[in-house]
Every structure is written in C-alpha cells, then in structure tokens.
N, C-alpha and C positions, 0 to 999 in steps of 0.2 A: 495419274498415280497408277503404279503397276505393282502387283504382287506375283510371286511365282515360287514354287517349291521345287528344288532340284531333286531329280531322281537319284536315289541311293548312291551317293558319291563313291567312286572307286569300285563299283560293282555293276555287272551287266543286268542284274535283276532289277526290275522297276520298283521304285519306292512304293511301299504299301503302308498307308497311314494307319490302318487299323492294327496291323501286325506290329508296327512301331509303337503304338500306344500300349498294346498288350505287353510288349517287351519292357517298356518303361515301368509299367505296373509291376512286373515281376521283380524289378530291381528296387522298388520302394520298400524301405524298412521302417519299423516304428520310430526310429530316430529322425526320419525325414518328416518335417511338419510344414504347414502352410497357413498363412493368416486367414482368419475367418471371412474377411471381406471378399476373398476370391470365391468362396463358396456362395455367399449371398449374391454376389454379382452374377455368378453362373446360373443360379436359380432364377434370377430376374430375367436373364437372357432366354432361358427355356420358356418362361411364362410369356415373354414378348414374341419369340419366334414361333412357339407352338400354339399359342392361344388356347391352351388346354390345361386346366388345373390338375386333371388326373395325371397328365404327363409329368408335370412338376413334382407331384407326390411320388410317382414311380422313380424318378431320378433321385429324389431325396432318399427314398428307401434304399436305392442301390448303393448310396454312399455309406450306409450303415450308421449314419448320424441322425439325430432328431431335430437339431436346430444349431445355429451358429452365432457366435458373438464376433463382431468384426475384428477385434484386435487380439483374440485368443488364437492359439495355435491348435491345429487339428492335423491328423495324419494325412500326408500327401496321398497316400493310397486311397483314402476316402474321396479326395478331389478327383483322382483319375477314374475311379469307379463311377462317380457322378458324371464326369465328362464323357466317358465311354457310353453310358446309358443315354445321355443327351444326344450325342452324335448319331447313335443308332436310331433313336426316335425321330430325329429331325431329318435324317438323310433322304427319306422319300420326297421331301420338299425340294431337294437339289438333285433330282434324277438318280436317286440312290447312290449319290457320291459321298462317301463317308468323309473323305478329305475336305471336300467343299463345305460340308456341314461343320467340321472342325474350324475351318477358316471363318465362317460366318459367326460361329459361337465366339471365336476370338475377337472378331470385329466388334460385336455387340458388347462383349465383356470389357473391351478396351474403352468403349464409350461409357460404360457403367463405372469403371475405375475412375474416370475423369470427374465423376460427380461426387467422389468420396473426398474426405479432407486431405488424404494423401495425394490424390490426383490433382486437386485444386492447387495444392502447394507446389507440386511439380510444374504445373502450367505457369504459375506466377514466376517461378524461377527460370523457366525456359526461354521466354521471349517468343519470337515468331520465325526464326530462321532454321534451316535444315540442321546446322550444327547444334543449335539449341535443342532441337527435336531429339537428337541423339543423347544429349545430356539428360533430357527429361526421361527418356527410356531407361537410361542407366540408373537414374534416381529411383524410378519405380521398381526396377528389378532388385535394387538394394533392399527396398522395403518389403516386397511381397514374398521373398524367399529367405530362409534361414541358412541357406547353403548355396554354393555356386555363385559367388559374387561376380558381377560383370566387370569387364574392362573395355574401354573405348580406345580404338586406334584409328588414325587417319591414314587412308590409303591413297589419297590424292586431294586436290583442291575441292573436288566435288564428290567425294566418296569416303566412307568410313565403315568400320566393322565393330559391332558389339560382340565380344566373345564371352560366352557363358559356359563355364566348365562343368556345371551340373544343373540340368533342368529336366524335370519329368514331363513337362508339357510338350506335345508333338509340334512339328515344324509349322504346319498350317495354322495352328492356334496362335503361335508367335507372330506370324505374318499378319493375320487378321487384327490382332491387338495393336501392332505397330502402325498399321494402316489407319486404324481408328484414331490413334493419338495424333498422327500427322494431320489428319483431317480436322481434328479439334483445334490444332494450332494454325489451321489455314494454309498448310503446305500442300500444294497440289502436284508439282512436278518432282515427284520423288518415287524411286523404285525401291522396294523392300523384298529381299529374298532370304529365307532361312535355309541354312545348309548344315547338314549333320556332319560333325567332325569326329564323333566317337559315340559310345553307347549312350551317354547322357550329355555330351557336350555339343554345342552348336555355335555357329557364327551367324549373326544377323547382319547381312550385307545391305548397306544403304547407299544409294547414289542419287544425285540430283543435278 
C-alpha cells in the first residue's frame, strides 16, 4: 500500500503542510461545523501516539472546547486548532516532519473512526474490494462533514477519484485516514494520493 502527497500542484513552490493547515484555518467560519466524534477520535489518537496525558490536555485546550459529544456539531475551526497543536506536539517523533505527523494522525484517526457506529456501518456496506473501499470512504465523508459532499468518479478499471469540493483537513491527514480504512478492509495493493485542486477542494486519487 502506498501513500503520497503531491507538491503544491501548478506551482513551483514545494507544498508546505503547516502553511496549508493555517490557510484552511483562516477560511473556517462559524457556519462550518464538524461532528464531535472527529474530535474524540483525534484526542484518542494524541493519547495513543503521544503517551502523554498532559499533551492531550494541551491539545484539548488549544481547541477552545472542554468536551465533545459524538453526534453534536462543533466549530471546524476548533478541530483545526486541535489538529495543529497535535501535529506540532507529535512531529518530533517523526524527525520534526509536520506533514508526516498529520499523516500518522490521520491514519490513527481512520482506525478510530472504524470503531464508531458510523464506521462499522460503512464497513458492513462496503464489502472487501477496492471499489467498495471507495464507496465506504464516500459514505464516511458524507457523515462526518456538513459541507463539501463527496463524489466518486471512475477513471479506469483499476482507479478512481473521490472529489471533495470543500474540506478543511490537510492532504496528508486524508491520505492517512484512507490508508487506515483500506487496511481495515484488508485491501493491500492500493495507492492513495491526495491532490489539492483549490483553496478547500481536493481529489483523493485511488488506484489498485
């Protein structure tokens, strides 16, 4: 299984994951909300990867929230603040690579999502093939965001693209999450790459 993030498409300047996250944060308004189980999953990830309860509490404090109910909506800005704090805190574990920290957070969060009622339902509906994997991803994106609904298109017999018109989460996070879900489905020979197509739009390119 392979993941890769494309350097800033259409630009000679190398992609900077931290700047991208800060840009997405600047675009988040009070009208943009995210389900609580993304927050609780992310805190579990920080606890698992960091092995440090003080780190978890610092990340929670950075979000500006005190606690989360799984199916309540909270400001997307709070999630991005939590994610930014988590990636900075965990990046020393990945050679000070902020992007890789995001990818690993996404991977662990993807595993965590699969343990929720939503994740288990998506798995039951998906089956075990690569095409079903893409349908499972689409289903999860439909549930976890209140904006930017995804669309699946098939680009060949062994490839497809999930197009998301509006997502505030950075590229590496999406890759890590998709990789975790593929692994949960037992799909090994799959390549996942997130590509930025606009300020908040991405294509998640999948081939097998």
